[in-house]
SEMARMAR-510528 format. One record per residue (C-alpha): residue number from 1; residue in one letter; x, y, z. Coordinates in pm, whole numbers, plus 50000, padded with zeros to 5 digits. Layout:
! SEMARMAR-510528
NODE | NUM | A | X | Y | Z
...
END
This chain:
! SEMARMAR-510528
NODE | 1 | M | 29417 | 44565 | 15384
NODE | 2 | S | 29073 | 44598 | 15526
NODE | 3 | G | 28894 | 44374 | 15806
NODE | 4 | L | 28768 | 44369 | 16129
NODE | 5 | I | 28821 | 44273 | 16486
NODE | 6 | G | 28588 | 44011 | 16636
NODE | 7 | K | 28528 | 43701 | 16893
NODE | 8 | K | 28450 | 43324 | 16803
NODE | 9 | I | 28098 | 43213 | 16892
NODE | 10 | G | 28122 | 42856 | 16781
NODE | 11 | M | 28091 | 42598 | 16473
NODE | 12 | T | 27785 | 42483 | 16301
NODE | 13 | S | 27722 | 42353 | 15949
NODE | 14 | L | 27520 | 42440 | 15663
NODE | 15 | Y | 27397 | 42271 | 15315
NODE | 16 | N | 27500 | 42376 | 15038
NODE | 17 | A | 27279 | 42362 | 14693
NODE | 18 | D | 27379 | 41965 | 14639
NODE | 19 | G | 27279 | 41910 | 14996
NODE | 20 | Q | 27612 | 41875 | 15124
NODE | 21 | A | 27665 | 41969 | 15498
NODE | 22 | L | 27957 | 42219 | 15496
NODE | 23 | A | 28115 | 42283 | 15813
NODE | 24 | C | 28208 | 42643 | 15907
NODE | 25 | T | 28232 | 42870 | 16170
NODE | 26 | V | 27990 | 43172 | 16338
NODE | 27 | I | 28222 | 43489 | 16413
NODE | 28 | Q | 28079 | 43795 | 16571
NODE | 29 | A | 28276 | 44086 | 16388
NODE | 30 | G | 28231 | 44416 | 16471
NODE | 31 | P | 28072 | 44680 | 16589
NODE | 32 | C | 28444 | 44822 | 16567
NODE | 33 | V | 28531 | 45195 | 16647
NODE | 34 | V | 28800 | 45398 | 16459
NODE | 35 | T | 29033 | 45501 | 16811
NODE | 36 | Q | 29305 | 45610 | 16622
NODE | 37 | V | 29393 | 45751 | 16222
NODE | 38 | R | 29740 | 45749 | 16095
NODE | 39 | S | 29864 | 45975 | 15822
NODE | 40 | E | 30183 | 45988 | 15606
NODE | 41 | E | 30245 | 46350 | 15724
NODE | 42 | K | 30264 | 46221 | 16084
NODE | 43 | D | 30311 | 45875 | 16140
NODE | 44 | G | 30452 | 45785 | 15763
NODE | 45 | Y | 30216 | 45533 | 15663
NODE | 46 | K | 29872 | 45502 | 15613
NODE | 47 | A | 29669 | 45321 | 15874
NODE | 48 | I | 29351 | 45320 | 16084
NODE | 49 | Q | 29326 | 45188 | 16462
NODE | 50 | L | 29023 | 44987 | 16528
NODE | 51 | G | 28881 | 44874 | 16904
NODE | 52 | F | 28701 | 44575 | 16966
NODE | 53 | G | 28468 | 44462 | 17306
NODE | 54 | E | 28366 | 44662 | 17609
NODE | 55 | K | 28578 | 44711 | 17883
NODE | 56 | R | 28562 | 44875 | 18249
NODE | 57 | E | 28742 | 45170 | 18286
NODE | 58 | K | 28905 | 45094 | 18631
NODE | 59 | N | 29072 | 44827 | 18440
NODE | 60 | S | 29203 | 45024 | 18163
NODE | 61 | T | 29523 | 45268 | 18210
NODE | 62 | Q | 29519 | 45660 | 18237
NODE | 63 | P | 29692 | 45689 | 17910
NODE | 64 | L | 29444 | 45428 | 17727
NODE | 65 | I | 29136 | 45591 | 17859
NODE | 66 | G | 29250 | 45957 | 17731
NODE | 67 | H | 29315 | 45777 | 17371
NODE | 68 | F | 28961 | 45623 | 17386
NODE | 69 | K | 28778 | 45946 | 17505
NODE | 70 | K | 28949 | 46166 | 17216
NODE | 71 | A | 28786 | 45909 | 16981
NODE | 72 | G | 28482 | 45974 | 17172
NODE | 73 | T | 28418 | 45597 | 17309
NODE | 74 | T | 28429 | 45390 | 17575
NODE | 75 | P | 28734 | 45185 | 17649
NODE | 76 | K | 28791 | 44835 | 17444
NODE | 77 | H | 28937 | 44531 | 17516
NODE | 78 | K | 29133 | 44465 | 17192
NODE | 79 | L | 29338 | 44749 | 16956
NODE | 80 | V | 29409 | 44680 | 16597
NODE | 81 | E | 29558 | 44884 | 16318
NODE | 82 | F | 29444 | 44822 | 15962
NODE | 83 | K | 29643 | 44910 | 15657
NODE | 84 | E | 29513 | 45031 | 15334
NODE | 85 | F | 29146 | 45021 | 15418
NODE | 86 | E | 28960 | 45070 | 15171
NODE | 87 | V | 28768 | 45393 | 15247
NODE | 88 | E | 28901 | 45690 | 15476
NODE | 89 | H | 28730 | 45689 | 15830
NODE | 90 | E | 28726 | 45968 | 16057
NODE | 91 | L | 28825 | 45909 | 16399
NODE | 92 | G | 28511 | 45754 | 16607
NODE | 93 | T | 28337 | 45616 | 16336
NODE | 94 | S | 28142 | 45263 | 16388
NODE | 95 | L | 28231 | 44981 | 16173
NODE | 96 | S | 27954 | 44720 | 16165
NODE | 97 | V | 28009 | 44393 | 15976
NODE | 98 | Q | 27745 | 44529 | 15639
NODE | 99 | D | 28025 | 44804 | 15599
NODE | 100 | V | 28285 | 44569 | 15527
NODE | 101 | F | 28218 | 44222 | 15417
NODE | 102 | E | 27995 | 44041 | 15169
NODE | 103 | E | 27830 | 43717 | 15138
NODE | 104 | G | 28059 | 43509 | 14883
NODE | 105 | E | 28401 | 43723 | 14968
NODE | 106 | F | 28740 | 43534 | 15111
NODE | 107 | V | 28873 | 43617 | 15413
NODE | 108 | D | 29204 | 43525 | 15603
NODE | 109 | V | 29118 | 43482 | 15982
NODE | 110 | V | 29400 | 43541 | 16227
NODE | 111 | G | 29377 | 43371 | 16595
NODE | 112 | S | 29541 | 43215 | 16906
NODE | 113 | A | 29549 | 42893 | 16911
NODE | 114 | K | 29411 | 42678 | 17197
NODE | 115 | G | 29700 | 42622 | 17460
NODE | 116 | R | 29747 | 42273 | 17572
NODE | 117 | G | 30061 | 42355 | 17790
NODE | 118 | F | 30349 | 42112 | 17838
NODE | 119 | Q | 30319 | 41830 | 17625
NODE | 120 | G | 30505 | 41504 | 17573
NODE | 121 | V | 30647 | 41380 | 17216
NODE | 122 | V | 30386 | 41168 | 17142
NODE | 123 | K | 30077 | 41433 | 17159
NODE | 124 | R | 30310 | 41743 | 17036
NODE | 125 | H | 30523 | 41576 | 16752
NODE | 126 | G | 30335 | 41260 | 16678
NODE | 127 | F | 30619 | 40993 | 16781
NODE | 128 | A | 30501 | 40637 | 16806
NODE | 129 | G | 30695 | 40558 | 17169
NODE | 130 | V | 30965 | 40321 | 17226
NODE | 131 | G | 30913 | 39960 | 17104
NODE | 132 | G | 30646 | 39775 | 17281
NODE | 133 | Q | 30579 | 39616 | 17637
NODE | 134 | T | 30738 | 39357 | 17665
NODE | 135 | H | 31159 | 39267 | 17739
NODE | 136 | G | 31120 | 39533 | 18030
NODE | 137 | Q | 30929 | 39819 | 17830
NODE | 138 | H | 30729 | 39835 | 18125
NODE | 139 | N | 30757 | 40252 | 18151
NODE | 140 | R | 30880 | 40380 | 17796
NODE | 141 | A | 30567 | 40371 | 17608
NODE | 142 | R | 30548 | 40732 | 17562
NODE | 143 | H | 30893 | 40849 | 17613
NODE | 144 | P | 31124 | 40984 | 17322
NODE | 145 | G | 31402 | 40725 | 17327
NODE | 146 | S | 31742 | 40837 | 17228
NODE | 147 | I | 31847 | 41203 | 17143
NODE | 148 | G | 32202 | 41181 | 17066
NODE | 149 | A | 32533 | 40994 | 17053
NODE | 150 | C | 32739 | 40928 | 17387
NODE | 151 | S | 33074 | 41063 | 17373
NODE | 152 | F | 33076 | 41243 | 17084
NODE | 153 | P | 32943 | 41553 | 17034
NODE | 154 | S | 32866 | 41537 | 17404
NODE | 155 | R | 32592 | 41702 | 17358
NODE | 156 | V | 32236 | 41768 | 17244
NODE | 157 | F | 32220 | 41945 | 16903
NODE | 158 | K | 31966 | 42233 | 16892
NODE | 159 | G | 31630 | 42188 | 16698
NODE | 160 | I | 31588 | 41836 | 16853
NODE | 161 | R | 31199 | 41760 | 16897
NODE | 162 | M | 31118 | 41705 | 17267
NODE | 163 | G | 30831 | 41751 | 17506
NODE | 164 | G | 30739 | 42130 | 17564
NODE | 165 | R | 30478 | 42422 | 17561
NODE | 166 | M | 30222 | 42339 | 17276
NODE | 167 | G | 29954 | 42545 | 17156
NODE | 168 | N | 29853 | 42932 | 17185
NODE | 169 | N | 30052 | 43020 | 16906
NODE | 170 | R | 29945 | 43308 | 16654
NODE | 171 | V | 29744 | 43158 | 16365
NODE | 172 | K | 29610 | 43242 | 16011
NODE | 173 | I | 29401 | 43073 | 15813
NODE | 174 | Q | 29363 | 43222 | 15468
NODE | 175 | N | 29122 | 43207 | 15206
NODE | 176 | L | 28769 | 43122 | 15424
NODE | 177 | R | 28446 | 43198 | 15211
NODE | 178 | I | 28234 | 43383 | 15371
NODE | 179 | L | 27890 | 43162 | 15332
NODE | 180 | K | 27638 | 43392 | 15520
NODE | 181 | V | 27632 | 43779 | 15658
NODE | 182 | I | 27381 | 43824 | 15965
NODE | 183 | P | 27390 | 44230 | 16005
NODE | 184 | E | 27118 | 44241 | 16236
NODE | 185 | Q | 27350 | 44067 | 16498
NODE | 186 | N | 27726 | 44142 | 16343
NODE | 187 | L | 27791 | 43792 | 16269
NODE | 188 | I | 27938 | 43608 | 15990
NODE | 189 | V | 27963 | 43268 | 15923
NODE | 190 | V | 28288 | 43176 | 15751
NODE | 191 | S | 28350 | 42800 | 15570
NODE | 192 | G | 28588 | 42597 | 15777
NODE | 193 | S | 28733 | 42624 | 16112
NODE | 194 | V | 28949 | 42908 | 16274
NODE | 195 | P | 29184 | 42916 | 16567
NODE | 196 | G | 29157 | 42973 | 16868
NODE | 197 | S | 28837 | 42890 | 17166
NODE | 198 | K | 28489 | 42992 | 17196
NODE | 199 | N | 28485 | 43361 | 17280
NODE | 200 | S | 28861 | 43449 | 17185
NODE | 201 | F | 28916 | 43760 | 16964
NODE | 202 | L | 28980 | 43739 | 16613
NODE | 203 | I | 29122 | 43920 | 16307
NODE | 204 | I | 28922 | 43921 | 16017
NODE | 205 | E | 29122 | 44044 | 15705
NODE | 206 | K | 28998 | 44099 | 15344
END
């Protein structure tokens, strides 16, 4: 599994050969620096660690500063390991978008969904609310309604759909086609939408 770390730029649309407008997402993929090389002899598995996004040295810990200096690079904001990379890379190598991706390939994109905070059952689970607005139902429009029996079993079963924190989950969208590669700006354009808000970090896997 090879790939790069990227950042969501935003959404746009492209036209295909039939004149249909395709919704797509623009992602800045790289450049990423190889900050560590895992080996079978030392670590028990083969992988490379990539770093992406500049970070000020005063906001990094001393162990991480030494870790980055060993790779001959500045502190990075995001670190991700990729196993089974197609080509072996040395410590400190910089990888850009044209080194990994080509137009027409399919990729998986991993990101954190937008955080919605604490939400009720109507928004979180699609409940319809309780009844109409008449016969005393003046303040129950978006409430969950009954959540269980009374004297038996005298408790609420686990897993009942109720209000709570919504969003901010790790989400993977699979099989997105790369519609366009812009190597000069390290950009790729993929079909469809990807999780997260603008400028959020993404993991693009092949």
